[in-house]
SENU-435211 format. One line per field, with one value per atom (N, C-alpha, C, O): residue number from 1; residue in one letter; atom name; z, y, x. Coordinates in steps of 0.02 Angstrom, whole numbers. Layout:
N
resi	NUM,...;
resn	A,...;
name	CA,...;
zz	Z,...;
yy	Y,...;
xx	X,...;
end
This chain:
169
resi	1,1,1,1,2,2,2,2,3,3,3,3,4,4,4,4,5,5,5,5,6,6,6,6,7,7,7,7,8,8,8,8,9,9,9,9,10,10,10,10,11,11,11,11,12,12,12,12,13,13,13,13,14,14,14,14,15,15,15,15,16,16,16,16,17,17,17,17,18,18,18,18,19,19,19,19,20,20,20,20,21,21,21,21,22,22,22,22,23,23,23,23,24,24,24,24,25,25,25,25,26,26,26,26,27,27,27,27,28,28,28,28,29,29,29,29,30,30,30,30,31,31,31,31,32,32,32,32,33,33,33,33,34,34,34,34,35,35,35,35,36,36,36,36,37,37,37,37,38,38,38,38,39,39,39,39,40,40,40,40,41,41,41,41,42,42,42,42,43,43,43,43,44,44,44,44,45,45,45,45,46,46,46,46,47,47,47,47,48,48,48,48,49,49,49,49,50,50,50,50,51,51,51,51,52,52,52,52,53,53,53,53,54,54,54,54,55,55,55,55,56,56,56,56,57,57,57,57,58,58,58,58,59,59,59,59,60,60,60,60,61,61,61,61,62,62,62,62,63,63,63,63,64,64,64,64,65,65,65,65,66,66,66,66,67,67,67,67,68,68,68,68,69,69,69,69,70,70,70,70,71,71,71,71,72,72,72,72,73,73,73,73,74,74,74,74,75,75,75,75,76,76,76,76,77,77,77,77,78,78,78,78,79,79,79,79,80,80,80,80,81,81,81,81,82,82,82,82,83,83,83,83,84,84,84,84,85,85,85,85,86,86,86,86,87,87,87,87,88,88,88,88,89,89,89,89,90,90,90,90,91,91,91,91,92,92,92,92,93,93,93,93,94,94,94,94,95,95,95,95,96,96,96,96,97,97,97,97,98,98,98,98,99,99,99,99,100,100,100,100,101,101,101,101,102,102,102,102,103,103,103,103,104,104,104,104,105,105,105,105,106,106,106,106,107,107,107,107,108,108,108,108,109,109,109,109,110,110,110,110,111,111,111,111,112,112,112,112,113,113,113,113,114,114,114,114,115,115,115,115,116,116,116,116,117,117,117,117,118,118,118,118,119,119,119,119,120,120,120,120,121,121,121,121,122,122,122,122,123,123,123,123,124,124,124,124,125,125,125,125,126,126,126,126,127,127,127,127,128,128,128,128,129,129,129,129,130,130,130,130,131,131,131,131,132,132,132,132,133,133,133,133,134,134,134,134,135,135,135,135,136,136,136,136,137,137,137,137,138,138,138,138,139,139,139,139,140,140,140,140,141,141,141,141,142,142,142,142,143,143,143,143,144,144,144,144,145,145,145,145,146,146,146,146,147,147,147,147,148,148,148,148,149,149,149,149,150,150,150,150,151,151,151,151,152,152,152,152,153,153,153,153,154,154,154,154,155,155,155,155,156,156,156,156,157,157,157,157,158,158,158,158,159,159,159,159,160,160,160,160,161,161,161,161,162,162,162,162,163,163,163,163,164,164,164,164,165,165,165,165,166,166,166,166,167,167,167,167,168,168,168,168,169,169,169,169;
resn	M,M,M,M,S,S,S,S,G,G,G,G,D,D,D,D,G,G,G,G,V,V,V,V,S,S,S,S,G,G,G,G,D,D,D,D,G,G,G,G,L,L,L,L,S,S,S,S,E,E,E,E,A,A,A,A,S,S,S,S,R,R,R,R,V,V,V,V,Y,Y,Y,Y,L,L,L,L,R,R,R,R,V,V,V,V,R,R,R,R,Q,Q,Q,Q,V,V,V,V,M,M,M,M,G,G,G,G,S,S,S,S,P,P,P,P,A,A,A,A,D,D,D,D,R,R,R,R,S,S,S,S,V,V,V,V,D,D,D,D,A,A,A,A,R,R,R,R,R,R,R,R,R,R,R,R,R,R,R,R,A,A,A,A,A,A,A,A,A,A,A,A,S,S,S,S,G,G,G,G,S,S,S,S,S,S,S,S,V,V,V,V,P,P,P,P,F,F,F,F,G,G,G,G,R,R,R,R,G,G,G,G,R,R,R,R,D,D,D,D,P,P,P,P,Q,Q,Q,Q,A,A,A,A,I,I,I,I,A,A,A,A,S,S,S,S,V,V,V,V,L,L,L,L,D,D,D,D,A,A,A,A,V,V,V,V,T,T,T,T,E,E,E,E,E,E,E,E,L,L,L,L,G,G,G,G,W,W,W,W,T,T,T,T,S,S,S,S,P,P,P,P,L,L,L,L,E,E,E,E,R,R,R,R,S,S,S,S,A,A,A,A,L,L,L,L,L,L,L,L,A,A,A,A,A,A,A,A,W,W,W,W,P,P,P,P,E,E,E,E,L,L,L,L,V,V,V,V,G,G,G,G,A,A,A,A,E,E,E,E,T,T,T,T,A,A,A,A,Q,Q,Q,Q,H,H,H,H,A,A,A,A,V,V,V,V,P,P,P,P,A,A,A,A,G,G,G,G,V,V,V,V,E,E,E,E,E,E,E,E,G,G,G,G,V,V,V,V,L,L,L,L,I,I,I,I,V,V,V,V,R,R,R,R,C,C,C,C,D,D,D,D,S,S,S,S,T,T,T,T,A,A,A,A,W,W,W,W,A,A,A,A,T,T,T,T,Q,Q,Q,Q,L,L,L,L,R,R,R,R,I,I,I,I,M,M,M,M,R,R,R,R,T,T,T,T,E,E,E,E,I,I,I,I,V,V,V,V,T,T,T,T,R,R,R,R,I,I,I,I,V,V,V,V,V,V,V,V,R,R,R,R,Y,Y,Y,Y,P,P,P,P,S,S,S,S,A,A,A,A,G,G,G,G,I,I,I,I,S,S,S,S,S,S,S,S,V,V,V,V,R,R,R,R,F,F,F,F,D,D,D,D,G,G,G,G,P,P,P,P,G,G,G,G,V,V,V,V,P,P,P,P,S,S,S,S,W,W,W,W,K,K,K,K,R,R,R,R,G,G,G,G,P,P,P,P,R,R,R,R,S,S,S,S,V,V,V,V,P,P,P,P,G,G,G,G,R,R,R,R,G,G,G,G,P,P,P,P,R,R,R,R,D,D,D,D,T,T,T,T,Y,Y,Y,Y,G,G,G,G;
name	N,CA,C,O,N,CA,C,O,N,CA,C,O,N,CA,C,O,N,CA,C,O,N,CA,C,O,N,CA,C,O,N,CA,C,O,N,CA,C,O,N,CA,C,O,N,CA,C,O,N,CA,C,O,N,CA,C,O,N,CA,C,O,N,CA,C,O,N,CA,C,O,N,CA,C,O,N,CA,C,O,N,CA,C,O,N,CA,C,O,N,CA,C,O,N,CA,C,O,N,CA,C,O,N,CA,C,O,N,CA,C,O,N,CA,C,O,N,CA,C,O,N,CA,C,O,N,CA,C,O,N,CA,C,O,N,CA,C,O,N,CA,C,O,N,CA,C,O,N,CA,C,O,N,CA,C,O,N,CA,C,O,N,CA,C,O,N,CA,C,O,N,CA,C,O,N,CA,C,O,N,CA,C,O,N,CA,C,O,N,CA,C,O,N,CA,C,O,N,CA,C,O,N,CA,C,O,N,CA,C,O,N,CA,C,O,N,CA,C,O,N,CA,C,O,N,CA,C,O,N,CA,C,O,N,CA,C,O,N,CA,C,O,N,CA,C,O,N,CA,C,O,N,CA,C,O,N,CA,C,O,N,CA,C,O,N,CA,C,O,N,CA,C,O,N,CA,C,O,N,CA,C,O,N,CA,C,O,N,CA,C,O,N,CA,C,O,N,CA,C,O,N,CA,C,O,N,CA,C,O,N,CA,C,O,N,CA,C,O,N,CA,C,O,N,CA,C,O,N,CA,C,O,N,CA,C,O,N,CA,C,O,N,CA,C,O,N,CA,C,O,N,CA,C,O,N,CA,C,O,N,CA,C,O,N,CA,C,O,N,CA,C,O,N,CA,C,O,N,CA,C,O,N,CA,C,O,N,CA,C,O,N,CA,C,O,N,CA,C,O,N,CA,C,O,N,CA,C,O,N,CA,C,O,N,CA,C,O,N,CA,C,O,N,CA,C,O,N,CA,C,O,N,CA,C,O,N,CA,C,O,N,CA,C,O,N,CA,C,O,N,CA,C,O,N,CA,C,O,N,CA,C,O,N,CA,C,O,N,CA,C,O,N,CA,C,O,N,CA,C,O,N,CA,C,O,N,CA,C,O,N,CA,C,O,N,CA,C,O,N,CA,C,O,N,CA,C,O,N,CA,C,O,N,CA,C,O,N,CA,C,O,N,CA,C,O,N,CA,C,O,N,CA,C,O,N,CA,C,O,N,CA,C,O,N,CA,C,O,N,CA,C,O,N,CA,C,O,N,CA,C,O,N,CA,C,O,N,CA,C,O,N,CA,C,O,N,CA,C,O,N,CA,C,O,N,CA,C,O,N,CA,C,O,N,CA,C,O,N,CA,C,O,N,CA,C,O,N,CA,C,O,N,CA,C,O,N,CA,C,O,N,CA,C,O,N,CA,C,O,N,CA,C,O,N,CA,C,O,N,CA,C,O,N,CA,C,O,N,CA,C,O,N,CA,C,O,N,CA,C,O,N,CA,C,O,N,CA,C,O,N,CA,C,O,N,CA,C,O,N,CA,C,O,N,CA,C,O,N,CA,C,O,N,CA,C,O,N,CA,C,O,N,CA,C,O,N,CA,C,O,N,CA,C,O,N,CA,C,O,N,CA,C,O,N,CA,C,O,N,CA,C,O,N,CA,C,O,N,CA,C,O,N,CA,C,O,N,CA,C,O,N,CA,C,O,N,CA,C,O;
zz	-1434,-1451,-1464,-1429,-1513,-1529,-1494,-1464,-1498,-1462,-1492,-1459,-1550,-1580,-1561,-1582,-1521,-1499,-1544,-1539,-1592,-1637,-1616,-1606,-1610,-1589,-1646,-1703,-1632,-1685,-1738,-1794,-1722,-1770,-1813,-1856,-1804,-1847,-1823,-1858,-1764,-1742,-1683,-1641,-1682,-1629,-1567,-1571,-1510,-1448,-1454,-1429,-1486,-1494,-1539,-1528,-1589,-1633,-1596,-1605,-1554,-1517,-1467,-1458,-1434,-1386,-1423,-1401,-1481,-1522,-1541,-1532,-1568,-1586,-1527,-1534,-1470,-1410,-1386,-1366,-1388,-1370,-1420,-1400,-1485,-1535,-1526,-1537,-1507,-1497,-1439,-1443,-1385,-1325,-1336,-1319,-1363,-1369,-1432,-1437,-1482,-1547,-1592,-1570,-1654,-1705,-1697,-1678,-1712,-1708,-1758,-1747,-1812,-1861,-1834,-1851,-1789,-1759,-1703,-1680,-1680,-1627,-1654,-1615,-1718,-1746,-1735,-1718,-1744,-1737,-1790,-1774,-1852,-1904,-1888,-1897,-1865,-1851,-1793,-1795,-1744,-1689,-1714,-1691,-1761,-1789,-1829,-1825,-1869,-1912,-1863,-1875,-1811,-1763,-1729,-1722,-1707,-1676,-1722,-1702,-1785,-1836,-1848,-1856,-1851,-1866,-1810,-1824,-1748,-1691,-1679,-1659,-1691,-1676,-1737,-1735,-1793,-1853,-1849,-1816,-1883,-1883,-1955,-2006,-1953,-2015,-2023,-1977,-2078,-2088,-2089,-2117,-2058,-2057,-2016,-2024,-1975,-1936,-1871,-1859,-1830,-1766,-1721,-1723,-1684,-1638,-1668,-1634,-1732,-1766,-1776,-1806,-1751,-1759,-1719,-1664,-1746,-1708,-1646,-1646,-1593,-1533,-1511,-1533,-1470,-1447,-1401,-1367,-1401,-1358,-1284,-1242,-1268,-1197,-1171,-1115,-1213,-1190,-1188,-1144,-1230,-1229,-1165,-1130,-1152,-1093,-1030,-983,-1027,-970,-959,-901,-1013,-1006,-983,-943,-1008,-989,-914,-877,-894,-825,-778,-723,-796,-755,-752,-698,-809,-811,-769,-736,-770,-733,-659,-620,-642,-573,-557,-499,-604,-596,-578,-568,-574,-565,-495,-491,-444,-379,-375,-353,-397,-393,-437,-419,-493,-542,-511,-516,-478,-444,-388,-377,-352,-295,-320,-290,-374,-400,-431,-427,-461,-483,-426,-432,-370,-310,-284,-268,-280,-254,-300,-277,-366,-413,-410,-421,-395,-394,-324,-313,-279,-210,-205,-166,-241,-236,-258,-231,-307,-330,-278,-271,-239,-190,-128,-104,-105,-43,-53,-6,-111,-124,-125,-94,-161,-172,-107,-95,-65,-2,47,79,50,98,71,110,4,-25,-14,-13,-4,9,80,92,124,193,211,263,169,182,118,67,123,65,78,131,30,40,35,-13,85,88,58,32,59,33,62,99,42,65,95,65,155,189,211,254,184,202,201,247,150,140,177,177,207,244,210,202,189,156,211,257,205,257,227,174,264,241,292,352,270,312,312,258,371,374,400,435,381,400,477,507,506,577,608,574,674,709,701,704,692,680,613,611,561,498,508,484,543,554,592,574,643,681,639,641,601,557,506,493,480,431,461,429,525,559,568,566,579,586,519,519,464,398,368,310,409,385,348,294,376,342,273,226,268,203,151,92,174,128,106,48,154,137,89,42,101,55,-15,-63,-23,-88,-123,-183,-84,-111,-134,-190,-92,-111,-170,-214,-174,-231,-296,-348,-293,-354,-374,-434,-323,-338,-299,-250,-320,-284,-286,-237,-339,-347,-309,-306,-280,-244,-178,-155,-149,-90,-28,22,-29,30,77,58,140,190,245,280,253,303,282,235,318,306,374,422,377,438,426,381,468,462,515,575,493,539,540,490,598,607,583,553,597,578,616,672,583,615,672,660,732,792,824,829,844,874,942,982,950,1010,1045,1015,1109,1147,1177,1203,1175,1209,1165,1189,1099,1055,995,978,964,902,899,948,840,833,873,886,890,927,999,1030,1027,1097,1145,1128,1202,1254,1318,1329,1360,1423,1471,1469,1512,1560,1550,1514,1583,1579,1511,1494,1471,1403,1401,1444,1351,1342,1394,1397,1435,1485,1533,1556,1546,1597,1568,1605,1505,1474,1468,1442,1493,1486,1549,1558,1591,1651,1677,1729;
yy	1463,1397,1398,1431,1364,1362,1303,1262,1299,1247,1176,1128,1169,1104,1068,1011,1098,1064,1074,1039,1123,1136,1199,1249,1196,1257,1299,1285,1355,1402,1371,1396,1317,1287,1237,1206,1228,1184,1114,1073,1094,1026,1019,1063,964,948,927,912,927,905,835,821,791,720,715,674,757,756,780,751,833,857,804,795,770,715,660,635,641,590,607,568,667,691,694,675,716,717,646,635,599,530,501,467,514,487,517,481,581,613,578,562,567,535,464,440,425,353,327,270,371,352,328,314,323,303,225,188,203,129,91,33,122,90,79,31,126,116,64,46,40,-10,-79,-127,-87,-158,-193,-162,-254,-298,-278,-272,-269,-249,-182,-172,-135,-67,-70,-34,-111,-120,-151,-133,-197,-226,-177,-175,-137,-87,-35,-15,-16,33,5,42,-57,-89,-96,-84,-115,-124,-56,-52,-3,62,89,120,80,107,69,99,4,-36,-53,-94,-21,-37,-5,45,-39,-17,9,-21,68,102,98,118,72,71,144,188,155,222,271,331,250,295,310,287,350,372,311,264,312,255,195,145,199,139,145,101,197,205,152,134,127,78,111,170,70,93,49,-8,76,38,-17,-8,-74,-130,-113,-139,-71,-52,-13,-24,32,71,26,36,-23,-65,-111,-118,-139,-181,-142,-167,-78,-35,-25,-27,-14,-1,-64,-60,-123,-184,-201,-221,-192,-206,-158,-178,-94,-46,-66,-64,-85,-103,-164,-166,-213,-277,-273,-319,-220,-213,-252,-272,-263,-300,-257,-285,-193,-151,-162,-163,-170,-181,-246,-245,-304,-367,-361,-386,-329,-325,-281,-296,-227,-181,-218,-210,-258,-296,-347,-354,-381,-428,-392,-418,-334,-296,-271,-266,-255,-234,-292,-282,-348,-407,-425,-447,-416,-433,-378,-393,-315,-263,-249,-197,-292,-285,-269,-224,-303,-286,-216,-185,-190,-121,-72,-18,-87,-44,-36,19,-92,-90,-101,-92,-118,-133,-210,-250,-228,-297,-334,-391,-300,-333,-343,-394,-295,-297,-354,-393,-356,-404,-477,-523,-485,-554,-577,-637,-532,-549,-538,-562,-503,-489,-502,-469,-549,-569,-556,-575,-523,-511,-577,-615,-589,-652,-645,-694,-585,-576,-512,-474,-503,-444,-465,-504,-441,-456,-392,-356,-377,-318,-253,-212,-245,-182,-180,-129,-235,-238,-288,-347,-261,-302,-339,-308,-405,-445,-467,-497,-450,-464,-513,-500,-567,-618,-599,-592,-592,-575,-636,-679,-637,-694,-693,-746,-636,-629,-573,-530,-576,-522,-453,-400,-457,-397,-361,-300,-401,-373,-347,-293,-383,-363,-296,-250,-290,-228,-168,-114,-181,-129,-106,-47,-151,-134,-98,-56,-117,-81,-8,35,6,75,113,172,77,108,103,120,81,69,126,116,187,244,260,279,252,263,211,226,150,95,103,93,120,129,187,183,241,299,280,300,240,218,176,182,134,91,131,120,179,218,260,267,290,333,291,311,235,195,151,139,125,81,105,73,161,189,144,144,106,67,1,-36,-16,-79,-80,-134,-23,-21,-38,-59,-30,-45,15,70,3,57,48,96,-12,-24,-85,-121,-93,-150,-182,-148,-249,-286,-332,-374,-321,-359,-412,-397,-475,-533,-562,-565,-583,-617,-687,-706,-728,-800,-834,-817,-884,-920,-964,-1014,-947,-986,-1004,-961,-1067,-1083,-1045,-1038,-1021,-985,-1018,-1029,-1034,-1066,-1016,-1034,-952,-902,-871,-854,-864,-827,-871,-917,-854,-888,-906,-898,-929,-944,-1005,-1013,-1048,-1109,-1108,-1161,-1051,-1049,-1053,-1030,-1081,-1086,-1059,-1061,-1034,-1008,-1064,-1117,-1054,-1107,-1124,-1089,-1179,-1197,-1221,-1214,-1250,-1269,-1330,-1373,-1336,-1398,-1408,-1461,-1358,-1368,-1425,-1458,-1437,-1490,-1561,-1609,-1569,-1632,-1651,-1704,-1604,-1615,-1645,-1637,-1677,-1695,-1761,-1783;
xx	-2014,-2040,-2115,-2154,-2131,-2203,-2234,-2200,-2300,-2336,-2328,-2347,-2301,-2297,-2232,-2223,-2187,-2124,-2068,-2018,-2073,-2016,-1985,-2019,-1917,-1879,-1863,-1882,-1825,-1807,-1761,-1760,-1723,-1679,-1715,-1684,-1780,-1819,-1819,-1849,-1789,-1787,-1838,-1845,-1869,-1917,-1879,-1819,-1911,-1879,-1854,-1800,-1890,-1871,-1808,-1764,-1805,-1746,-1684,-1630,-1691,-1634,-1611,-1551,-1659,-1638,-1603,-1551,-1630,-1598,-1526,-1480,-1518,-1452,-1406,-1348,-1429,-1386,-1368,-1310,-1413,-1398,-1349,-1302,-1359,-1313,-1244,-1195,-1238,-1174,-1139,-1080,-1175,-1144,-1132,-1077,-1179,-1171,-1141,-1119,-1142,-1113,-1169,-1225,-1152,-1200,-1213,-1168,-1274,-1286,-1244,-1229,-1223,-1180,-1112,-1078,-1091,-1023,-1021,-966,-1079,-1080,-1083,-1086,-1083,-1088,-1022,-972,-1023,-962,-911,-852,-931,-884,-853,-793,-895,-869,-817,-767,-827,-780,-716,-662,-721,-660,-619,-558,-654,-621,-588,-531,-623,-594,-534,-485,-534,-480,-420,-363,-433,-380,-348,-287,-388,-358,-319,-268,-337,-302,-238,-189,-237,-176,-136,-91,-152,-114,-43,-31,2,70,86,71,117,135,210,245,238,309,335,303,392,425,380,389,335,293,329,385,295,324,335,295,385,401,431,443,445,474,549,579,580,652,689,668,744,784,813,830,819,848,907,913,950,1009,984,934,1016,996,1002,965,1051,1060,999,976,973,916,853,811,845,789,794,745,851,860,851,820,876,862,789,766,750,679,644,598,665,632,646,601,709,724,691,672,683,649,575,545,544,474,457,405,501,490,512,498,546,567,630,639,674,734,794,848,787,844,877,939,840,872,910,967,882,923,984,1037,979,1036,1091,1150,1070,1117,1153,1213,1114,1144,1196,1249,1180,1228,1289,1344,1279,1337,1379,1441,1346,1382,1426,1485,1398,1436,1493,1546,1482,1537,1592,1650,1574,1624,1652,1684,1642,1665,1739,1757,1784,1854,1869,1914,1834,1847,1824,1854,1770,1745,1790,1803,1815,1854,1927,1965,1949,2019,2034,1999,2087,2100,2121,2102,2161,2186,2125,2119,2085,2026,1980,1952,1972,1927,1949,1909,2016,2042,2021,2015,2009,1993,1919,1896,1883,1811,1770,1780,1727,1686,1614,1588,1578,1507,1468,1476,1427,1385,1318,1292,1288,1224,1192,1222,1130,1090,1027,990,1013,952,918,944,862,819,861,857,900,939,1005,1039,1022,1088,1133,1117,1193,1243,1282,1309,1284,1319,1386,1390,1438,1508,1538,1535,1566,1599,1676,1706,1706,1777,1817,1791,1881,1924,1939,1944,1945,1960,1920,1892,1917,1884,1922,1892,1988,2025,2001,1991,1993,1969,1897,1881,1855,1786,1786,1749,1827,1831,1855,1826,1908,1935,1882,1876,1847,1795,1735,1703,1721,1668,1684,1640,1747,1771,1762,1746,1774,1766,1697,1687,1648,1581,1549,1521,1551,1519,1550,1515,1615,1645,1627,1619,1621,1602,1527,1510,1485,1415,1406,1367,1444,1442,1461,1428,1515,1536,1482,1471,1451,1399,1341,1317,1316,1257,1270,1227,1331,1348,1352,1325,1383,1395,1337,1325,1299,1242,1181,1161,1150,1093,1032,994,1021,960,966,917,1023,1032,992,973,980,937,979,950,1043,1085,1084,1101,1064,1063,1114,1129,1140,1190,1232,1215,1288,1331,1346,1363,1341,1356,1417,1418,1469,1529,1531,1531,1531,1532,1604,1638,1624,1688,1681,1631,1733,1730,1675,1658,1646,1592,1615,1649,1597,1614,1548,1504,1539,1477,1466,1512,1407,1392,1331,1279,1342,1289,1243,1191,1260,1220,1165,1111,1181,1135,1121,1159,1065,1048,975,938,954,883,858,798,904,884,907,909,924,947,887,832,898,845,874,935,831,858,873,841,922,943,1014,1049,1037,1108,1127,1185,1083,1101,1143,1136,1188,1227,1282,1312,1296,1352,1338,1385,1275,1260,1269,1260,1287,1298,1372,1390,1417,1488,1517,1577,1485,1518,1496,1520;
end
């Protein structure tokens, strides 16, 4: 380097700094409003017959949309409830009806305690069928409830003590 600030390539220190800043920040002409519009139009422009423009099957488009929006689990659960007779058989489905899903537990209402007991014995087989056929449903367990009989002992509104028995006499 010579004493006048010019390097061997013929550029002064100020010129090299300017070129480095221009390289990092871009040209002042590229920062104008018109330049930004042109750049935005060029990057987002659509070219007919270009890449990504091929037609797709509606099933694959709907699958992608449901996956993107997080609808797969509710759709799988509704498909599970609709296909309940196929999973457990027609006769069992007449006596045991799925009531809903709460926190990954499928709740099934049974006609009698005998059906509820029999299905509790078959619980692992039924859960395995559900997990294999509907993995996105998020079902981890099945609860089989007998017929709805009022219980004075348990429930969300029970209180400790004698309860309603003291009003029957």
